[in-house]
N, C-alpha and C positions, 0 to 999 in steps of 0.2 A: 077332413082335409080338403075334400072337393069343394065344400062351401067356402072355405077360406081362399081357395084358388080363384073361385069366381069373384069373391069379394075384392081381392087385390086387382083382378083384371078390370073391374069396373072403375077403380081409382085410375088406372092407367088410361082407360078410354076417356075418362072425364077430363083429365088434366094434361096429358101429353099425347103426342102422335109420334110413334116410333116405327122405323122401318124394320122389316124382318131381318134379323141379324143374329149372330151368335151372342151368347150372354156376355156382359161386360165383366171386367175383373179389375182388382187392385192387388198387385203382387209385389213382393220384395224378394230380392235374390241375394244370397250371401254364401257364395262358394269359397271366397277367400277373405282374408283379413282386410279391413278397411276398404271394401269394394264399393265403388260408386260408378254410376253411368253418367256420362256427360252429354252424348248425342244419341239420337234415335232416328231411324228412317224406315220406311216400309217399301218393299219391292217384291213383286210376284207372290203376294200373300204370305210373305215372311217379314219378320220384324228384326232389324239389325240394330244392336246397341253397341256403342263404343264408350269405354271408360278406362279406369285404372284399378289396380288391385295389387296387394302384396302376396306373394307366394311364400308362406312361412316354411315350406319344405326346403327352401334354399336358405343357407346361412352364410353371409348376411342376406336378408330378404330385400331384393330391390323393388322399387315401384315400377310396375310394368303396365303395358297397354293390355286391356282386357276386351276381347271381342266376343259377343254373344249373339247367337241366332235363335229366334223363338218362332213357334208357330202362332196361329191366330188365337189360340187359347192361352198363350203365355207360357207354354211348355218349352224347356230348353232343348233345342235340336243339336246345337254345337256350342262349345265354349272353349276359347283358346287364349292363352297368355303369350305375350311377346316381350322378350327381354332385349334391351339394347345390346348390340353386338360388342360394344366396348365397355359394357357394364355401367353405362350412364343411367340415371333415373329418367324414365319416360313419363311424361305427364300430359294431360289435355284437360280443358276446362270448358264448361257449358257456356260461359260468357264470351268466349272467343272461338269462333269457328262453327263448323257443321260438317255433315257428311255429304259429299258430292257423288252422285251416280254418273259414271262416265259412259260415253257412247260404246265403249268396249264391254260394258256390263260389269265393270269393277266399281269399287267404292274407294273414295279418296278422302283423307282428312289430315290434319296437321298436328302432330305431337311436338312437345318441347323436350330437349335433352338438357338436363340440368348440369351434368358433369362437364360438358364441352361447350356450354353456352351457345347452342345452335337450335335451329328448328328443322323439322323434317316434313316431307310429304310422304305419307305411308299409304300405299294402295293395296287393297286385299280383294279377293274374289268371293263368290257365293259360298265357298267351302271354308272361308276365313283363313285362307292361305295368303301369305304376303306375296304380292306380285312385284312390287318395286318399292325401294326406299331412296328418296333423294334428300340430301342434307345440306343446309345452308348456314354457315357460321354467322354470328351476330357482328363480327368484326369489331368496330369501335363503339357500337351501340350498347347501352346498358341492357336493353330488352327489346324484343320484337314480338308482335302479335299478328297472327294470320287470321283475319276476321272473315274473309270470304274468298273462295276459289271458284273461278269460272273456266270451263274447258274451252279451248280455242279450236278453230277449224283444222289446224294442223296436228291436233292431238296433244298439243302442249297445254299449258295453263297460265292464266293471269291471276296473280295472288295480290289481294288488297289487304293492307293492314296498317299498323302504326308502330313506329319505333321511338324509343326514348333515347334521345341523342346525348352526347357527352356533356352538353350544357343543361341537361335534365328537361329540355323542351321536347315535345312530341312532334313528329313529322309523319303525315300520311305517306304511304309508299305503294308502288306497284312493282312486283317482281315478276317478270315474264320469263317463263322457262319453256323449252321445247319438250317433245314427248319422251326424251331421254333424261330430262331433268337439268339439262344445261341452261345456264342463265343467259338469256338473250339481251335483257337489259334490267337495270334496277334504278328506279327514279323516285326521288323525294318530291313531295308536293307541298309548297308553302315556304315560308321564310325561316331561317335557322333560329332566329331569336323570338319566334312566335310559335304558338301551338296549333297544330292541325292533326286530325286523325281520320282514318277511313274505317267505318264500321260495317260497310256492306258494299257489294258490287253486283250490278245487274247488266246482263248483255242486252243491248238494244238491237244491234245487228252485227254483222261480221266486222264492221269497222268502227262501231261506237259502243262504249261501255259507260255506265252511269255509276259513279261512286257516291256514297252518302256518309256523312259523319258530322264532325264539328270543327269549328275554327275560332280563333280568338287570341288576344295577347297572352292570356294566362288561363289555361283550362282548370287550374286549381281555384280560380275565383269564379263562382257561378254566374256573376253578373258580366263576365267577359266572354261567356261562351255563346256562340251562335251556331245553329244548324247550317250545314252546307251540302251542296250537290256539285259534282264535277263531271262533265262529259269528257271522256278520254278516248282518243282513237287507238287503233291497234298498235301504233308505235309509241304509245305512252304520252302523247301530247294532249294537253288540255285544250279543248275547243270551246268550252263554255263553263262558266262558274256561276253558282247562285249561293249567296250567303244571306242568311235570314236576319239581317240587321233591322229590317222593317217589322219583324216579328220578334221582339226582344225576349219574349217568354219561351220561344222555341229553342231548346238547348241542343238537341242532336237528332239525327236520323239513324236508326238502328237497323232497319231492314227495308228492302225494296222489292216490289213485284210489278209485273206489267198489268195494266188495266185494259179492258176490252176496247176502249176508244183511242188507244195509242198513247195514253198517259201512263201515270205510275201511281201505285198505291204504296204508302210508306207508313212505318210506325216509328215512334221515337219517344222523347221525354220533353216535358215543358215545365217551366218554373211557375209555381203558384204564389210564391212569396216566402217569407222567413218568419218563423215563430221561435218560441223558447227552445224547442228541440232542434232547430236548425233550418236548413232550406227545405221547403216543401216541394217535392218533385212528383209529377203525375205522368203516367203513360198517356200517349195520344196516338191517334191515327190521322193520316193526311191523304189528300188526293191532289196530285199535280197533273197538269195537262202536258202535252208533248213538248211544249216550249219551256217547261219548268215553272210555269205560273202556278202558285198555290191556290187551289180552288176552294178547299175547305180544310178545317182542322177541328178535331173533336177530342176532348179529354175523356178518358175512361178509367173507371176504378178508383180505389183509394189512393192517397198519396203516401210517399215515404219521405223520411227526413234523415238527417245525419245520424241520429241516435235511435231511429225506430225501424231499422232493417231495410230491406230492399223490396221495391215493387218495379218490375221490369219484364219485358218480353225478350226471348232469346231466339225464337224461330217463328217464321210466318210462311204459310203455304196457301195456295189457292185450291179450294175444294172442288170436286167434280161438278157440283151444282152452280159454280160460278161465284161463290162467295169466298170469304177469306177467314183463315183460322190462325190465331196467335197462341203461342205457348210460352210460359215463363213462370214467374213467381209473384205473389202479392202478399203484403202484410194484411192483417185483419182490419175490418172496419172499426173494431173496438178502439176506443181512445182513452187510455193508452192501449196498445195492442197486447193481447194476452196469449201465451203459448197454448193454452188449452182451448182456444177458440176453434170452431170448426170452419171458420171462414178465412183460412190462410193456407199458405203452402203453394203447391203447384197450381198454376192458373191457366185455364183455357178460355179463349174469348173468340166467338164467331160473329162476324159482321158482314153486312151486304156491301156491294160496290158503292152504295150511297152513304156508307158509314153508319147504318142503323144496326143496332145490336140484334142478334138472332138468339143467342144464348151464351151464358158464361157459367163457369163452375170453378171452385177451388177445392183441392184435395190434399190430404196428407196420408198418414199411415193407414193400412188396412184395419178393419174392425178388429178389436181385441189387442192391438199393439199400441204402444205409447210413443207418440211423436215427441222428440226432445230437442229438435233443432231444425236444420234446413230441409225443406222439401221443394224441389225445383223441377219443372219440365224444361229440359234443355233441347228437346226435339219433338216433332209431332209428324204423324203421317196418317193416311186414310186407306182403309182396306176396300176391296171391291164391293163389299156389302154396304159401304158408307160409314161403317164404324170408325171411330177416331182412336188412334193409339198415341200415347205420349209417355215420355220417360225421362229420367234424370236421376240425380242423387237423392236419397232419403235417409234421414237420421232417426233411428229408433234406439231408445235406451243409450243415447250418446255413442252410437256405433253406426257408421255409414253402410248403406246397402245400395245395390242396384234397385231401381224402382220403376215399374211400368204399370200404366192404367189404360184400360180400354173402355170406351163409352159408345153409346149408339150415335147415329147421325144427329140426333136431337140433344145430345149431351147428357144422356141418362146412363148411369151405371146399372141401375135396376129400374125398369119403367114404372114399377109400382111405388118406388120410393125415390123419385127423380129429384135430385138436388140442384139441377141446372135451372137458372132463372131465365125466363124467355124474354125479358125486357131489359132495357138499359137501366143500370143502377147508378144514379148520380153520386158525386163525391160524398155529400153529407149523409147519404143514406146507408144503412147496413142491414144485414139479414135480421129477420125477426128472431127474438129470443123467447123461448117458451119454457115455463117451469110451473109445476112439476110436469113431467112427461115420461111415462103414462100418468094420467090424472083420473080422479074419481068425482070430486064435487066441484072443482073449479080449476082454472088454469090462468096464470098471470102471463101476459104477453107484453114484452118490451119492444118498442119500435122507434124509428127516428122522429124527432120533433118536426112538426110541419106547420109552416106559417100560412098554408093555403086552406081555403074552405073546402068542404065536401070530402074530407078525409074520413075513412071508416075502416073497421075491421070486418071481414066477411068470413064466415065459417060454412064450409060446404061438406055434405056427407059423401059417401062413396059413390053415389049415383050422380054426383055433380050438382045436387040440389042445394040451393042456399037455405040453410036452416037457422042462421042467426046473423044479424047485421047490427053493428053498433057505430053510431056517429062519434067521432073523436074531436073534442074541442081543440082549438088552436093552442100549440105549445105543449100539449099533453104527450108524455112519452111511454106511458104504460097503462094497461087496463086489465081488470080481472073479469074473465068470462065465467058465468055460472054454467055448469054442465049437468046438474042434477036431472034435468028434464030430457036429456039425450040418451038414447040407447047405446050400449057398448059398441065400440068399433073405431075405425080410423076416420079422421076428419082433416080437411085441408084448411089452413088459415092463410088469408091473404091480406096484405096492407094495401089499400086502394086510395088513390087521390083522384078526384073527379071520376073518370071511367077507366083509369089505367092502373094496373097493378104496379106498384112502385117499390116493393121490397120482396125478397124471396119468399115464395110460399113454403109453408111448413106442414108436416104431418104431425098430428097429435093423436095419441091413442086414449080413448075413454074406456075405462074398465070399471068393474064393480067388485 
């Protein structure tokens, strides 16, 4: 056992650099029927999860808000269900909203009430007790979505979202409320016969707020959609607007954070084109200066299309080291995507202020469990150790669970078997596929086709020593490596173009 421990430690030293932290974990929670987490945040070394669940001890069983408090090892400290006071069904969703930590130390988020067609602001404290509930009817709108909530200097809140109007068009809106929940103003932004929506809101200073989203004649037509930014003062008046008509492939802005130079970091989605499966949409990151001039835009990850699932981010935070971290969901690089791929589900992506990738990883069910559907990171946070915690809904055996994963600051669940890639993975590339694994005499490795010269497969031993290197001809997508000459143990396989690792490194075990 001691020899094995040393052996795995050498792998970790050779290929990753991890900070001292508690072990990572991948856990699912199933206290109630059809339980799912939507959001997650970290505060004072505690993990707070918000979602929904059915309490089958009540007949009929209503859909309720589920609040869970975890320690840094993923153990449940508190768990409480909250039923609507008038027996309405309460719901909340990862794609709309997040958890806001207020200056009073409470947590705020927005659930929807199905029975009365209204939305609420629900505030709870560290003990998961409800501090306040404010409710706002939809009036003549078909639907409203609260996508971002910002705390105001007076203790009230500015809520940005989108409403589906009686003519089925969308309007971005701001609802301004005081600390007691009273509406100070409610304003739509845009024209009644056109579509606009707000997906995010960022405080610039006490009198300026930056909303991001989309605008266009018809948001159901992907060629009519353009990303937009709106500078709004504390009275709800627009002082500046930026619509990305000069960037026709930029569809929407989903999240905003401040940059150190006074500008703004953003993430969104862009259009790559249309194929037989539908519109090909890819996630992207952007940098704006303080005058809303777009300085750069970079596409990241695989694309999704109308019939191939979702690839999107739902939360973005700035990490203590000055970088940025995105959390969401991605479909596999496989084409067509397959459910049993290990390159799908919850997606974490860390990048620098310059837009360079630091690491990325995709996760689904814990080892030994079968993923059968959706796995999404709806929220992400960072512990004092630097470890990253993300969570959301997870589907195992066609049954939803609450799902939380913790990885190291370098994106490793286990430093000896780190599946985080340390480099940017372009659209056309996918993770290496290895079979059989474990292997005895040979291993077949499948990799992306490459039109560049100097592509090769590199095999490293546990000491980080290159033990085998094979040049790959242009257009080749697989190669069989002979292993008879190698002693038993773990080996790392990398796909390299020029001097850069261009696909995820994989561990292969050679046995006899």
